[in-house]
DRENPA-788273 format. One record per residue (C-alpha): residue number from 1; x, y, z; residue in one letter. Coordinates in pm, whole numbers, m for minus. Each point is the difference from the previous one (the first is absolute). Example, Ala and Ser with C-alpha at 12.3 -4.5 7.8 and 13.67 -1.06 7.14 Angstrom:
BEGIN
{1 {1230 m450 780} 'A'} {2 {137 344 m66} 'S'} 
This chain:
BEGIN
{1 {8677 m7229 m2185} 'M'} {2 {340 83 157} 'V'} {3 {m40 375 m57} 'A'} {4 {m348 m5 166} 'H'} {5 {133 m170 311} 'A'} {6 {284 251 35} 'S'} {7 {m245 290 m7} 'A'} {8 {m193 m139 298} 'N'} {9 {311 m64 204} 'I'} {10 {119 358 m45} 'S'} {11 {m220 122 296} 'G'} {12 {m315 147 m162} 'A'} {13 {m326 m184 69} 'P'} {14 {m158 m169 m296} 'S'} {15 {m231 235 m194} 'G'} {16 {125 322 182} 'R'} {17 {275 252 m63} 'S'} {18 {261 m20 276} 'A'} {19 {18 302 234} 'G'} {20 {m318 168 m128} 'R'} {21 {m321 77 201} 'L'} {22 {m345 m29 m160} 'P'} {23 {m148 333 m114} 'S'} {24 {m331 154 m108} 'V'} {25 {15 298 m237} 'G'} {26 {370 31 68} 'G'} {27 {m41 17 381} 'V'} {28 {176 m275 195} 'S'} {29 {m216 m200 245} 'L'} {30 {125 m137 335} 'P'} {31 {93 m367 m1} 'P'} {32 {m286 m242 76} 'H'} {33 {44 m225 308} 'D'} {34 {m137 m327 m134} 'R'} {35 {1 m153 354} 'Y'} {36 {m200 274 178} 'G'} {37 {86 205 313} 'S'} {38 {141 m132 329} 'D'} {39 {m297 m126 209} 'V'} {40 {205 29 319} 'L'} {41 {32 375 m48} 'A'} {42 {m358 49 134} 'T'} {43 {m210 m145 285} 'D'} {44 {m120 m302 m196} 'W'} {45 {m161 m149 313} 'R'} {46 {m248 288 55} 'Q'} {47 {m363 m119 m32} 'P'} {48 {m201 127 m296} 'K'} {49 {m232 208 223} 'N'} {50 {282 129 221} 'G'} {51 {104 m96 350} 'R'} {52 {m252 m5 287} 'A'} {53 {m17 313 215} 'T'} {54 {m121 14 361} 'E'} {55 {m321 200 63} 'I'} {56 {m243 47 287} 'D'} {57 {m317 m209 m29} 'A'} {58 {m223 307 26} 'D'} {59 {m376 m48 m3} 'L'} {60 {m149 63 m341} 'G'} {61 {296 m114 m210} 'L'} {62 {m97 m245 m276} 'V'} {63 {255 m277 m43} 'V'} {64 {21 m341 m165} 'E'} {65 {132 m315 170} 'E'} {66 {220 m167 m260} 'V'} {67 {m44 m368 87} 'T'} {68 {m382 9 m7} 'T'} {69 {m61 304 m227} 'D'} {70 {m233 129 274} 'W'} {71 {m43 373 m52} 'C'} {72 {m162 212 268} 'G'} {73 {3 303 224} 'E'} {74 {185 m11 332} 'I'} {75 {m279 19 260} 'V'} {76 {184 m119 310} 'R'} {77 {355 m60 123} 'V'} {78 {37 m239 292} 'E'} {79 {339 109 124} 'R'} {80 {45 m261 273} 'D'} {81 {m93 m286 m232} 'L'} {82 {211 135 m285} 'G'} {83 {m293 m16 m243} 'T'} {84 {m191 229 m237} 'V'} {85 {m362 m33 m113} 'I'} {86 {m92 81 m360} 'L'} {87 {m356 59 m121} 'E'} {88 {m74 m50 m371} 'D'} {89 {m263 177 m211} 'R'} {90 {m259 m263 98} 'R'} {91 {64 94 367} 'R'} {92 {153 m339 74} 'K'} {93 {297 1 233} 'R'} {94 {316 m208 32} 'R'} {95 {286 8 247} 'T'} {96 {365 m5 m112} 'F'} {97 {333 26 187} 'P'} {98 {170 338 m4} 'L'} {99 {326 11 m196} 'G'} {100 {98 m63 m361} 'P'} {101 {m221 m144 m271} 'G'} {102 {m223 297 m90} 'F'} {103 {m34 229 m301} 'L'} {104 {m97 367 17} 'L'} {105 {m89 141 m342} 'E'} {106 {198 m284 m155} 'G'} {107 {312 64 208} 'R'} {108 {119 m254 263} 'P'} {109 {m26 124 360} 'V'} {110 {66 m127 352} 'V'} {111 {m288 87 234} 'L'} {112 {91 99 357} 'V'} {113 {m222 108 289} 'A'} {114 {m43 381 10} 'P'} {115 {191 190 268} 'T'} {116 {m203 79 311} 'R'} {117 {m22 347 145} 'A'} {118 {81 43 368} 'G'} {119 {m305 15 231} 'P'} {120 {m96 312 193} 'A'} {121 {2 m3 379} 'A'} {122 {m331 m155 118} 'P'} {123 {m245 192 221} 'T'} {124 {m175 m319 114} 'R'} {125 {118 m350 73} 'T'} {126 {m106 m289 m221} 'A'} {127 {m261 m96 261} 'S'} {128 {m164 344 m23} 'G'} {129 {146 146 320} 'S'} {130 {154 348 0} 'V'} {131 {372 m35 m76} 'A'} {132 {220 132 280} 'V'} {133 {346 96 m122} 'Q'} {134 {311 m44 213} 'G'} {135 {m160 m217 271} 'V'} {136 {222 m281 126} 'K'} {137 {m135 m352 26} 'A'} {138 {m116 m101 344} 'R'} {139 {190 m271 185} 'V'} {140 {m162 m331 m90} 'A'} {141 {m281 m116 223} 'R'} {142 {m4 m347 149} 'A'} {143 {m325 m65 m186} 'S'} {144 {18 m133 m355} 'R'} {145 {m202 m47 m317} 'I'} {146 {48 m333 m175} 'L'} {147 {m87 m68 m365} 'V'} {148 {17 m322 m197} 'E'} {149 {274 69 m252} 'G'} {150 {256 239 m143} 'R'} {151 {m241 148 m256} 'H'} {152 {m253 77 276} 'D'} {153 {270 175 203} 'A'} {154 {118 204 m300} 'E'} {155 {m351 116 m83} 'L'} {156 {m70 103 360} 'V'} {157 {331 186 7} 'E'} {158 {m78 173 m331} 'K'} {159 {m332 141 123} 'V'} {160 {32 24 379} 'W'} {161 {378 17 47} 'G'} {162 {15 368 102} 'D'} {163 {m279 m45 257} 'D'} {164 {157 m316 142} 'L'} {165 {338 166 50} 'R'} {166 {m155 294 183} 'I'} {167 {m194 m243 222} 'E'} {168 {300 m227 51} 'G'} {169 {m173 m311 m139} 'V'} {170 {208 m274 m158} 'V'} {171 {m148 m227 m268} 'V'} {172 {138 m353 m27} 'E'} {173 {m95 m272 m244} 'Y'} {174 {m57 m371 45} 'L'} {175 {66 m265 m262} 'D'} {176 {m369 m86 m4} 'G'} {177 {m267 m3 268} 'V'} {178 {95 m356 101} 'D'} {179 {293 150 195} 'D'} {180 {m222 236 200} 'L'} {181 {m34 m220 310} 'G'} {182 {374 m48 35} 'E'} {183 {64 370 m56} 'K'} {184 {m248 98 273} 'L'} {185 {149 m247 248} 'R'} {186 {342 153 m52} 'D'} {187 {m132 357 20} 'F'} {188 {m215 m57 311} 'Q'} {189 {m272 266 m52} 'P'} {190 {m127 190 304} 'G'} {191 {m173 324 101} 'P'} {192 {298 207 m116} 'E'} {193 {114 m239 m272} 'R'} {194 {m296 m17 m233} 'R'} {195 {7 m168 m336} 'V'} {196 {m211 85 m302} 'G'} {197 {m12 m258 m279} 'V'} {198 {m106 53 m361} 'L'} {199 {m103 m324 m171} 'V'} {200 {m66 m70 m369} 'D'} {201 {m325 m168 m107} 'H'} {202 {m161 12 344} 'L'} {203 {m342 m139 m94} 'V'} {204 {m235 m235 190} 'P'} {205 {106 m365 m11} 'G'} {206 {354 69 m120} 'S'} {207 {318 m122 166} 'K'} {208 {81 359 87} 'E'} {209 {m331 47 185} 'S'} {210 {57 m315 207} 'R'} {211 {344 119 106} 'I'} {212 {m141 341 94} 'A'} {213 {m275 m159 211} 'Q'} {214 {254 m219 178} 'S'} {215 {215 299 95} 'V'} {216 {m304 202 113} 'A'} {217 {m100 m279 244} 'K'} {218 {350 m35 145} 'S'} {219 {127 179 317} 'P'} {220 {176 264 m214} 'I'} {221 {m304 61 m218} 'G'} {222 {m98 331 158} 'K'} {223 {343 144 m82} 'H'} {224 {m11 m108 m363} 'V'} {225 {m225 141 m273} 'L'} {226 {m23 m204 m320} 'I'} {227 {m172 162 m296} 'V'} {228 {2 m90 m365} 'G'} {229 {m110 83 m350} 'H'} {230 {m191 m223 m242} 'P'} {231 {262 0 m276} 'F'} {232 {188 m318 m85} 'I'} {233 {320 206 m7} 'D'} {234 {98 354 95} 'I'} {235 {56 80 m370} 'W'} {236 {m377 3 m51} 'A'} {237 {m42 273 264} 'A'} {238 {142 243 m257} 'V'} {239 {m269 147 m222} 'R'} {240 {43 m153 m348} 'P'} {241 {m84 335 m163} 'E'} {242 {329 131 137} 'R'} {243 {173 m258 m219} 'L'} {244 {m205 77 m310} 'G'} {245 {m225 m306 50} 'K'} {246 {m374 m36 53} 'K'} {247 {22 m283 251} 'E'} {248 {233 m259 145} 'W'} {249 {m4 m317 m212} 'P'} {250 {m170 m320 114} 'K'} {251 {277 m257 40} 'V'} {252 {m82 m376 m5} 'P'} {253 {46 m175 334} 'C'} {254 {273 m227 m139} 'D'} {255 {218 298 m101} 'V'} {256 {210 194 250} 'E'} {257 {m188 329 30} 'W'} {258 {283 246 m62} 'K'} {259 {132 m194 m298} 'H'} {260 {m355 m18 m137} 'G'} {261 {m44 376 33} 'V'} {262 {325 71 m183} 'C'} {263 {m85 m252 m272} 'Q'} {264 {m345 142 m69} 'Q'} {265 {127 357 m2} 'W'} {266 {285 m81 m237} 'G'} {267 {275 63 256} 'W'} {268 {318 m210 25} 'P'} {269 {m52 m287 248} 'H'} {270 {270 m259 m62} 'R'} {271 {159 14 344} 'D'} {272 {m9 169 339} 'Q'} {273 {201 293 m132} 'A'} {274 {m281 74 m248} 'D'} {275 {m257 m17 283} 'I'} {276 {213 240 205} 'A'} {277 {13 245 m291} 'R'} {278 {m377 m30 m43} 'A'} {279 {m51 92 366} 'W'} {280 {241 291 m32} 'K'} {281 {m209 125 m290} 'H'} {282 {m325 m37 199} 'I'} {283 {146 169 306} 'L'} {284 {136 279 m219} 'G'} {285 {m356 72 m112} 'G'} {286 {m111 69 359} 'V'} {287 {20 370 85} 'R'} {288 {m206 m14 316} 'G'} {289 {m311 m122 176} 'F'} {290 {m223 98 m294} 'Q'} {291 {158 m279 m207} 'D'} {292 {m98 m274 246} 'L'} {293 {m327 m181 59} 'D'} {294 {m190 126 308} 'P'} {295 {m11 m358 131} 'A'} {296 {373 32 72} 'L'} {297 {7 364 110} 'L'} {298 {m234 m46 294} 'G'} {299 {180 m308 127} 'R'} {300 {345 161 9} 'V'} {301 {m134 313 173} 'E'} {302 {m167 m225 258} 'E'} {303 {331 m174 74} 'L'} {304 {188 328 38} 'I'} {305 {m261 127 246} 'D'} {306 {20 m327 197} 'F'} {307 {377 3 50} 'V'} {308 {26 374 72} 'T'} {309 {m294 53 236} 'Q'} {310 {64 91 361} 'E'} {311 {162 m284 191} 'G'} {312 {195 m131 m298} 'A'} {313 {372 69 12} 'R'} 
């Protein structure tokens, strides 16, 4: 027993010859690391399928959304809304936010809106008039065109802005038609200070029609032209086909119209910032007069003629 203990204490592991490497056929083998390699020597945090790479969300790409397993072809990118629409093999469509969370051929990707090419110089204005290059804007006339809200003003500017600058016509917006009477009293319309007013939802029996009739019967009525369109909001004056839709949705009366539109079309609608982005997307789809309903086109042209005809300054 004592001799056996002394042999172990001498330094050689039990059952092995001290200082000798294992061999096969007389060839020494490298020592075996019984604890494995150092895991910190490599990128142990790298995902199994690799790290996500950023790619353009080009039409026609087939990707999979990882949280829902929805696989489909990219058929539309709504840049202003920050969303992408995928169509599956059954031709059903779903909208997802641009960004991470997609797979392309099994590899994780981050979808971004494709880069836009710069536009060529136009030969016609958005309203259809011949574009005149290098012409300075005319000094603003005393006459004005009033519209109900900011979105109305931005749409008029988008389509008729070049014409209005050449004619020297300024477009101002009210915060609703209820402020029209006060605005006209401050402006004091006259023969050389005409006012054209574009009103939303100007239909018989509406509040807007009663206000228009009241102004027309007043002493300043002959210097003010109030016209309107039948749409509940200026958004609906944009042809839905331009947005990839067949028609504007029917929104229940107890739901705020713009929120209802965004909800039914699958657009973000949590707050006013989402509504603003939705409008930016709609306005971005308008290239010119051909993208608007004729019910609006004729009314705006009528107002421009009224405030620029002879006698108006």
